C-alpha positions, 0 to 999 in steps of 0.5 A: 500500500505504501512506497518503502522509504528506501525506494526512490520516488520520481517527482515532477515538482520543482522549486516552490511547488515542491516546498508547498506540497505537503506530501513531498515537502521535506523543508530543511531535511532536503539533502544537498543533492536533492536541493540542487536537482529540485532548485532549492539551494537558494530557497532553503537555509544551508543546514540540512536537518534530520527528521528527528531534529525537525521533530524536536524543533516542532515540539518546542514550537508546539509547547509555546502554545498555551491551550489545546485549541492553539496546539490543534491549530498549530498542528493543522498548519504543520500538516498543511506544510509537511505530512512526514513531519506532522505524523513523525512529530505526533508519533513521537508524542502519541499519548500527549497529542492524540487528544489534541488532534482528536477527541476532546480538542477537535470538538472545539476546533470543529465548533469554531471551524468557520472562524478558524478557517484558513484553507480547505482540507478535503472534499466538500460535496454540497447539496445545491451542487449535486448536479456536478458531484461526479465532476467535483469528485473526479477532480480530486480522485481521478488517477489516484489509488484511493483506498479510504474515504472518511465521510460525515454529514456532521449531524452528531459530532463528538457530543456537540451535535450538528456542526454543518460543514465543520464536519470536515474536521472530524473526517480529517482527524479520523483519517489522520488516526488511520495513518498514525495508528493503522499505517494508511498512506495519507495520499490514499485517503480522502476526507469528505464532508457531505454538506446537506445544511444544518439545523444549528441556529448559531451557525445559520445566524453566523455571517462567517459560516463557510458552509451552505446556510440552509436548514438540514435536508432530510427524507428522499432528497437526502437519501438521493444525495447520499446514494449519489456519493456512495455510487461514485465511490463504488464506481471508481474505487470498488476496493476502497473502504467507506467510513461513515462518521457522526451521522445522526441517530436516524441515519447512522445504522440505516445507511450502514444497513443499506450499503453494507452488502454493496461495498466495504462500509464501516460506521465507527459510531455504531461498529467501532464504539461497539467493538472497543467496548466489546473488547473491554467487556471481554477483558472484564468478564475474564477478570470475573471468570464469567461469560458474556452471556452471564451478564445483566447489562444496563445501557444508559443512552440508546442513540447511535453509540448505545445501540451500536454497543448493544448490538455488538455485544449481543452479536458477540454473545451469539457467536462466541457463547453460541446462544440464540439472538433472542436469548442474548437480547434479553440480557440488555436493559436500555434506557433513553430519554423516556427512561427504560425502553418498555412496552407501555411507552407505546410506538410514539416513544419507541424508535423502530430500531429499539424494538428488539430490546423492548422489555415487557411491562409484566417484568416491572410490576411494583417498580416506581414510575415518574409522572410520565409513567417512565422508569428511571435509572436508579429503579432499573438498577435496583430491580435488575442488579446489573453486572454491567452499567454502560453510559452513552447518554452525554449526561455528565454525572448521571451515575450518581453515588446512590446508583453506583452504591446500589449496583455495588450491593448486587455484584462483587466486581461491578463493571462500569463504563462511562463512555460519553465524551468529552470528560465533562459529559462522562456519566461518572468520574471514575475516581468517584465510582472507584471510591463508592465501590471501595475500589472494586469497580472494573472501569473503562471510560470514553475520555482519558482519566487519571489513575484512581487511588485504591481506598485500601492502599496498594497500587493505583487502578488504571482506567482503560480508555475505551477509545475507538482509535484503539481498534478502528484503524486496525479494522479498516486496514485489515479490510483494505489490505485484503481488498475485502468486499465487505467488513463483516460482523465476524471480521469486527468480532475477530478484531475485538477478540484480538484487542481483548487478548492484549489486555493487561488485566489478563495478566493482573486482574487489577490492571487496565482492561485495555492496552495503554494508548501509547501502544496503539500502533502495535495494537492496531497492527495485531487487530489488522492481522486478525481482521485480514485472516478472518476475511480470508477465512470467510472468502471475502478477501480479493488478494492472492496470498495464503493465510500464513502470509497475512502478517508479512503483508500487513506489516510490509504495507504500512506507511511510515513517517520517514522521508523517501529519496527523490529523483527529479523527473518532469513526468513523475509524481505531482 
């Protein structure tokens, strides 16, 4: 997939054109011979730097920025100048800088996108220009080997909702993570915003808003627009992966279901969140010496993420523990804005996609309800005595001391996953959950949190970061490297099982449920191998290798942030 760094590239750019091209620019790292060949001797200062020296200089400059958002904009500027330096710098400070270029800081950058705008950074496909969509699409993709499209309509961005054209910021961040942690060649990925308007009044009233200032398009017109884009991807890049990101609850799973049998598609909010949560839960049940199907799981927040997690856990129960789907579904108790999803709420308050998880009213006789006839979280916990409590609600502090202590009464090692992010939206601060359970809780969170002190003394408890970036780059790369015709449920579960197998908790029950984020590149490599092997087992791969050659091809194909040697050739790469 990538060009090995030791192989010379023939490049047609010359002078300022190569210095302003982020894919080929080396800045002060151009050696003397290349400076002469490309007309750069008088355009650069005399000293030739190594990439390591450039990264040190870049990091020093970064440290002068006094806020995460200013660091984010500095790194975006660096990315616009020099890809190798951008990825090289971040890879050397991975744990520190991923939260700057991704969640939580990227949410602030997206919310301020129109006011921070300096230059375009991807493909902008806009509803009123749909008649020229194919022409606009080919303008950026024709003749290129594109293996990854990351697209969003920006209706449900990172806990901050509808952000219109600012959604390009989440797709570029996701693409960068694919490169950093999955080894995807950045020249073979395109970030796309599908601008169908916005219902965000603040944006609509902002005279600096750079997107289409119009209410969000819905219904058949919306579906036609999305389908036109998907069919262009299928027509011109049939072996690519199409990654859907931050679509609204009414579209995310629906679009995934429409296209998953037509192309290799992936929705990170549905499948990635579900897969990394599955891995964390598999690690936790390993600690408790139980099975997935032994769990009683309360999911607080049944939007795209919550329902995606529920489905992923259920499907894993079916595949791993060999139970019937209906039996697995009964292990879940879902709550949304109407409280427990139960029969008497009626069709007006139960979305179609929640029907499989509706609880019969007969189970809840004698359980208190509020003035609207709804059963709230505390009473669900008291009745169910869950072994697992998962939060996807974006309601900060929803898991109160009363609720956590009630849960802890019913189980020796309560499994508590406050997954909403950023951290201010987490359902409970892990420190509090740790204190309220006397250090017995097994936890994973959606945002990074500091270690928790053990109330009884001893070592601190490391809270696993249930970050999709621990798994989705490997899932995607495994599908891409094999040119898989689909990213199947079994491929995703194979990736989750490989991630769970790398859990520190398997060696020490009081350690983190997931690997340290600093190991994310190695972890995603292993996940990609597992996914690729599963693709071959299922007959979905379109490559001539044998299964025992997968590891070699996966590692060989990964792009690394190192400078290649260049030869000037007027007919070479542009």
